[in-house]
C-alpha positions as CSV (number, residue, x, y, z in Angstrom):
1,M,0.0,0.0,0.0
2,S,1.3,3.4,-0.9
3,I,2.4,5.7,2.0
4,T,0.8,9.1,2.0
5,L,2.1,11.9,4.2
6,T,0.2,15.0,5.2
7,D,2.2,18.2,5.5
8,A,2.1,17.7,9.3
9,A,3.5,14.2,9.1
10,L,6.0,15.4,6.5
11,L,7.3,18.0,8.9
12,R,7.6,15.4,11.7
13,V,9.7,13.1,9.5
14,R,11.9,16.0,8.4
15,M,12.5,17.2,11.9
16,R,13.5,13.7,13.1
17,A,15.9,13.3,10.2
18,L,17.4,16.8,10.7
19,G,18.1,15.9,14.4
20,L,15.8,18.7,15.6
21,D,13.0,16.8,17.4
22,G,14.9,16.0,20.6
23,A,16.4,12.7,19.3
24,C,20.2,13.3,18.8
25,A,21.4,12.0,15.5
26,A,24.9,11.9,16.9
27,D,24.0,9.4,19.6
28,A,22.1,7.2,17.1
29,V,25.1,7.0,14.8
30,T,27.8,6.8,17.5
31,P,26.5,4.6,20.4
32,G,28.3,4.1,23.7
33,E,31.2,6.1,24.9
34,A,31.8,8.9,22.4
35,T,33.9,12.0,22.7
36,G,32.5,15.4,21.8
37,A,34.5,15.4,18.5
38,D,33.0,11.9,17.7
39,R,29.5,13.3,18.2
40,V,30.3,16.3,16.0
41,H,31.5,14.0,13.2
42,S,28.4,11.9,13.5
43,V,26.1,14.8,13.2
44,V,27.9,16.1,10.1
45,A,28.1,12.7,8.5
46,H,24.4,12.1,9.2
47,L,23.3,15.4,7.6
48,F,25.8,14.6,4.8
49,A,26.7,18.3,4.4
50,L,25.5,21.4,6.3
51,Q,25.8,25.0,5.3
52,G,29.1,26.4,6.4
53,Q,29.6,29.9,4.8
54,D,29.1,31.5,8.2
55,W,31.6,29.8,10.5
56,R,30.0,30.7,13.8
57,S,26.5,29.7,12.6
58,S,27.8,26.4,11.3
59,Q,29.2,25.5,14.7
60,W,25.8,26.1,16.4
61,A,24.1,24.1,13.5
62,V,26.1,21.1,14.9
63,G,25.7,22.0,18.6
64,S,21.9,22.5,18.3
65,R,21.7,18.8,17.2
66,A,24.0,17.3,19.9
67,P,23.0,18.5,23.4
68,G,26.0,18.7,25.7
69,I,28.7,19.4,23.2
70,S,30.6,22.7,23.0
71,S,32.0,24.9,20.2
72,G,35.4,23.6,21.3
73,D,34.2,20.1,20.3
74,V,33.5,21.4,16.8
75,V,36.9,23.0,16.7
76,E,38.5,19.7,17.9
77,A,36.7,17.7,15.2
78,M,38.1,20.1,12.6
79,H,41.5,20.2,14.1
80,T,41.8,16.4,14.1
81,G,40.6,16.0,10.6
82,R,37.2,14.4,11.3
83,V,35.3,17.2,9.6
84,V,36.4,19.7,6.9
85,R,35.0,22.9,5.5
86,S,34.9,23.1,1.7
87,W,32.7,23.3,-1.4
88,P,31.0,19.8,-2.0
89,M,28.4,21.1,-4.5
90,R,26.6,24.3,-5.7
91,G,29.7,26.4,-5.2
92,T,28.6,26.8,-1.6
93,V,30.7,26.2,1.5
94,H,29.6,23.3,3.8
95,L,30.9,21.3,6.7
96,V,31.4,17.7,5.5
97,A,32.8,14.6,7.0
98,S,36.4,14.4,5.7
99,E,36.0,11.0,4.2
100,D,33.1,12.1,2.0
101,I,34.3,15.4,0.5
102,G,36.4,13.8,-2.3
103,W,33.9,11.5,-3.9
104,M,31.1,14.1,-3.5
105,Q,33.2,16.6,-5.5
106,R,34.0,14.1,-8.2
107,L,30.3,13.6,-8.7
108,T,29.2,17.2,-8.6
109,N,32.2,19.0,-10.1
110,P,31.3,18.8,-13.8
111,R,28.4,21.2,-13.6
112,V,30.0,23.5,-11.0
113,L,33.4,23.8,-12.7
114,A,31.9,24.4,-16.1
115,G,31.3,28.1,-15.2
116,A,34.7,28.7,-13.8
117,P,36.5,29.9,-17.0
118,K,33.8,32.5,-17.6
119,R,34.2,33.8,-14.0
120,R,37.9,34.0,-14.4
121,A,37.5,35.9,-17.7
122,F,35.3,38.4,-15.9
123,L,37.8,38.8,-13.1
124,G,40.8,39.0,-15.5
125,V,42.5,35.9,-14.2
126,S,44.6,34.3,-17.0
127,D,45.3,30.6,-17.3
128,A,48.9,31.4,-16.7
129,V,48.1,33.1,-13.4
130,L,45.8,30.2,-12.4
131,E,48.6,27.7,-13.1
132,R,51.2,29.7,-11.2
133,V,48.9,30.3,-8.2
134,T,48.1,26.5,-8.1
135,E,51.8,25.6,-8.2
136,V,52.9,28.1,-5.6
137,S,50.0,27.3,-3.2
138,L,50.5,23.5,-3.3
139,A,54.2,24.0,-2.7
140,A,53.6,26.3,0.3
141,L,51.2,23.9,1.9
142,A,53.2,20.8,1.4
143,G,54.6,19.0,4.4
144,G,51.7,19.7,6.8
145,T,51.7,23.5,6.6
146,S,48.5,25.3,7.1
147,L,47.7,28.9,6.0
148,D,44.8,31.2,6.4
149,R,43.5,33.2,3.5
150,A,45.7,36.3,4.2
151,E,48.8,34.2,4.6
152,L,48.1,32.4,1.3
153,G,47.7,35.7,-0.4
154,Q,51.1,36.8,1.0
155,V,52.6,33.6,-0.5
156,W,51.3,34.6,-3.9
157,T,52.8,38.1,-3.5
158,D,56.1,36.8,-2.3
159,A,56.2,34.6,-5.4
160,G,55.9,37.6,-7.6
161,I,52.3,37.0,-8.7
162,D,50.5,40.1,-9.7
163,W,47.0,39.4,-8.2
164,K,44.1,41.5,-7.2
165,P,42.1,41.2,-3.9
166,N,38.9,40.3,-5.6
167,W,40.6,37.3,-7.1
168,R,41.3,35.5,-3.9
169,Y,37.9,34.0,-3.1
170,H,37.7,32.5,-6.6
171,L,41.3,31.1,-6.6
172,I,40.8,29.5,-3.1
173,W,37.5,28.1,-4.2
174,W,39.1,26.6,-7.3
175,L,41.8,25.0,-5.3
176,C,39.3,23.5,-2.9
177,Q,36.6,22.6,-5.4
178,N,39.1,20.5,-7.3
179,G,40.0,18.6,-4.2
180,L,43.6,20.0,-4.0
181,T,43.1,21.9,-0.7
182,T,40.5,22.0,2.0
183,F,39.8,24.0,5.2
184,G,40.8,21.9,8.2
185,P,42.7,22.8,11.3
186,I,42.0,25.7,13.6
187,A,44.8,27.9,15.0
188,A,46.2,26.5,18.2
189,G,44.3,27.6,21.3
190,A,41.3,28.7,19.4
191,G,37.8,28.0,20.7
192,G,34.5,29.5,21.4
193,S,32.2,31.6,19.2
194,S,35.1,33.9,18.4
195,A,37.3,31.2,17.1
196,P,39.1,32.1,13.8
197,E,38.0,30.2,10.7
198,P,39.7,26.9,9.7
199,R,43.0,27.1,7.8
200,L,43.8,25.8,4.4
201,V,45.7,22.5,4.1
202,L,46.6,20.0,1.3
203,A,43.6,17.6,1.0
204,S,45.9,14.7,0.1
205,E,47.8,15.1,3.4
206,W,45.0,16.1,5.7
207,I,42.4,13.5,4.7
208,T,43.9,10.2,5.6
209,A,41.0,7.8,4.9
210,P,38.9,9.0,2.0
211,R,36.0,6.9,0.7
212,I,36.3,5.9,-3.0
213,L,32.9,5.9,-4.7
214,D,32.2,6.4,-8.4
215,G,29.5,5.9,-11.0
216,D,26.3,4.3,-9.8
217,D,27.7,3.6,-6.3
218,A,28.3,7.3,-5.9
219,L,24.9,8.3,-7.2
220,A,23.1,5.8,-4.9
221,E,25.1,6.9,-1.9
222,F,24.5,10.5,-2.6
223,A,20.7,10.0,-2.8
224,L,20.6,7.8,0.2
225,R,22.6,10.2,2.4
226,Y,20.6,13.3,1.4
227,V,17.3,11.6,2.1
228,R,18.5,10.1,5.3
229,G,19.6,13.6,6.5
230,R,16.4,15.3,5.4
231,G,13.7,12.6,6.0
232,A,11.3,13.0,3.1
233,V,12.1,14.9,0.0
234,S,11.0,15.4,-3.6
235,R,13.1,14.9,-6.7
236,K,13.2,18.7,-7.0
237,D,14.6,19.0,-3.5
238,L,17.5,16.8,-4.3
239,A,18.2,18.4,-7.7
240,S,18.3,21.9,-6.3
241,W,20.4,20.9,-3.2
242,A,23.0,19.0,-5.2
243,L,22.8,20.9,-8.5
244,L,23.0,17.6,-10.3
245,P,21.5,17.0,-13.7
246,A,17.9,15.7,-13.6
247,P,18.8,12.2,-15.1
248,S,21.5,11.8,-12.4
249,V,19.1,12.7,-9.6
250,A,16.4,10.2,-10.9
251,R,19.1,7.5,-11.3
252,G,20.4,8.0,-7.8
253,L,17.0,7.8,-6.2
254,E,16.1,4.7,-8.3
255,L,19.3,3.0,-7.2
256,A,18.8,3.8,-3.6
257,V,15.2,2.4,-3.6
258,A,16.3,-0.7,-5.4
259,R,19.0,-1.3,-2.8
260,G,16.4,-1.0,0.0
261,S,18.0,2.1,1.5
262,I,15.0,4.4,1.0
263,I,11.3,4.0,0.1
264,T,8.8,5.9,-1.9
265,A,5.8,7.8,-0.6
266,R,3.3,10.5,-1.7
267,R,2.5,13.9,-0.4
268,D,-1.2,14.2,0.4
269,D,-3.3,16.4,-1.9
270,V,-0.4,16.9,-4.4
271,A,-1.1,15.2,-7.7
272,G,1.2,13.7,-10.3
273,A,5.0,13.7,-10.2
274,A,5.1,16.8,-7.9
275,G,3.6,14.7,-5.1
276,A,6.2,11.9,-5.3
277,L,8.5,11.6,-2.2
278,W,11.5,9.6,-1.3
279,V,11.6,8.8,2.4
280,D,14.0,7.5,5.0
281,P,12.1,4.6,6.7
282,T,13.8,5.2,10.0
283,A,12.6,8.8,10.2
284,L,9.2,7.7,8.9
285,A,8.7,5.9,12.2
286,A,8.7,9.3,13.9
287,A,5.6,10.4,11.9
288,E,3.3,9.6,14.8
289,S,5.3,11.3,17.4
290,A,5.3,15.0,18.5
291,V,7.9,17.4,17.1
292,D,9.7,18.6,20.1
293,S,13.0,19.9,21.5
294,P,15.6,18.7,24.0
295,D,13.8,20.4,26.8
296,G,10.3,19.4,25.7
297,T,9.0,22.9,25.0
298,G,9.2,22.6,21.2
299,W,11.2,25.9,20.9
300,R,14.5,26.1,19.0
301,L,17.0,28.8,18.2
302,L,18.5,27.7,14.9
303,P,21.5,29.5,13.3
304,A,21.6,31.4,10.0
305,F,21.7,29.2,6.9
306,D,20.4,26.2,8.8
307,E,19.6,23.0,6.8
308,H,16.1,23.2,8.4
309,L,15.2,25.6,5.6
310,L,18.1,25.6,3.1
311,G,18.2,21.8,2.8
312,F,15.0,21.8,0.7
313,S,13.6,23.4,-2.4
314,D,10.0,23.2,-1.0
315,R,10.1,24.6,2.6
316,S,6.4,25.0,3.0
317,P,6.0,22.4,5.8
318,Q,8.6,24.4,7.8
319,F,8.0,27.9,6.8
320,D,5.3,30.3,5.5
321,A,6.6,31.9,2.3
322,A,4.8,35.1,3.2
323,H,7.5,35.7,5.8
324,L,10.4,35.5,3.3
325,G,11.0,39.2,3.4
326,E,11.6,39.1,7.2
327,L,13.8,35.9,6.9
328,V,15.9,37.2,4.0
329,P,15.9,41.0,4.2
330,G,16.7,42.6,0.9
331,K,16.3,39.1,-0.8
332,N,20.1,38.9,-0.9
333,G,20.4,35.2,-0.1
334,V,21.5,35.8,3.5
335,F,19.1,33.7,5.7
336,L,18.9,35.0,9.2
337,A,18.9,32.8,12.3
338,T,15.4,31.5,13.1
339,V,13.2,30.9,16.0
340,V,11.4,27.6,15.5
341,H,8.4,26.2,17.3
342,R,7.5,22.6,16.8
343,G,9.2,22.6,13.4
344,R,7.7,25.9,12.1
345,A,9.9,29.0,11.7
346,V,8.1,31.8,13.5
347,G,10.7,34.5,13.8
348,T,14.4,35.5,13.8
349,W,17.0,36.2,16.5
350,R,20.3,37.9,16.8
351,R,22.8,38.9,19.5
352,D,23.4,42.6,19.7
353,P,27.2,43.3,19.5
354,K,26.9,46.2,21.9
355,S,24.4,45.2,24.6
356,Q,25.1,41.4,24.1
357,A,21.4,40.8,24.6
358,V,19.6,38.3,22.3
359,T,16.8,40.0,20.5
360,V,14.0,37.9,18.9
361,T,11.6,39.2,16.3
362,A,8.3,37.5,15.6
363,F,7.1,37.2,12.0
364,P,3.9,39.1,11.4
365,G,1.0,37.2,12.9
366,E,3.2,34.8,14.8
367,H,3.7,34.5,18.6
368,I,6.9,33.9,20.4
369,D,6.9,32.7,24.1
370,I,10.0,34.3,25.6
371,A,9.9,32.3,28.8
372,A,9.7,29.0,26.9
373,L,12.7,30.0,24.8
374,T,14.9,30.4,27.9
375,P,16.1,26.7,28.1
376,E,17.2,26.9,24.5
377,L,19.1,30.1,25.2
378,V,20.8,28.4,28.2
379,R,21.9,25.6,25.9
380,W,23.2,28.0,23.3
381,A,25.2,29.9,26.0
382,A,26.7,26.7,27.4
383,F,27.7,25.7,23.8
384,T,29.5,29.0,23.2
385,G,31.0,29.1,26.7
386,G,29.6,32.6,27.4
387,D,27.2,34.0,30.0
388,I,23.5,33.7,29.6
389,P,22.4,36.9,27.8
390,D,19.2,38.8,28.3
391,L,16.4,37.8,26.0
392,V,14.4,40.6,24.5
393,L,11.3,40.4,22.3
394,R,11.1,43.1,19.7
């Protein structure tokens, strides 16, 4: 019999898979005695990849899914090579389990790299400069050396390369996207929410146990891991998240179903191909349970760019599109940190750099219970290692 999911059930399945319903994905993947860094790796591996362009936000994206860990545990997982920060697909920075980044890039690179020559032409970067930057960068990083962005730029200058500041992002992206480098270790002694960003290293030296997947095996694994970390998705969800060609997406889902890893379902009241879903059967078991939070209130403070919203093309179960202007002011692609109640985004939050108070803003027509948010604020403060700030409703 075909499985049909209402939007309410779809939301519950997604929240379980995303590790946001109070059940910790880290503990399910890493049973028994696990270190904080082990749990960080498990969360990241379970989600497959999570948005990482804002380093501070990406740390809390992990911490919000693994109660009891600290930002220092995220730093430790990076510093010990369990997790890396790079561009696995879409030309967007993510946190990824180190063993996965290589095969992911081999699968997704053809479409992403196709636009690189046009971008370099726009910037004025010649093939000769690209070749020289690559040569100099790999030589500078060899032997276990790590460099931050500014230090790498200085290496280029010292080598006599005439480069412009607006070239650096593209050149570093190119080195990482091709699997030559990655962002890994953190500066010694760094920790907390003010920790500097990870440093560049040679991927071949830093990643000691890469998985080797190609062809159908890679497509099947990609589809499985995405569905497992998102719960219930459409073909369009996967296509937009991975930026893979439609035939590759269809093939990956077909293979994953054939191997018994995921199952098919339908979205209630959505006809035709648009209503087709692919579901993680483990998360499906949560469809009858309540969407909740670690403290049982159902309230969450999620970071900017969280996979709760950005992990899907259709976010309607989690978010009312009428609030998009409040979530992404200026429609510039910068998603603000969200206040979530029982799976639905109902507002945004930020810490004021001057007063240090946390201000929450409800979306029009939505209600935020400040008192009920307090346990979540306490968790966030414990994760960052700071004092519990005042909570203000604007």
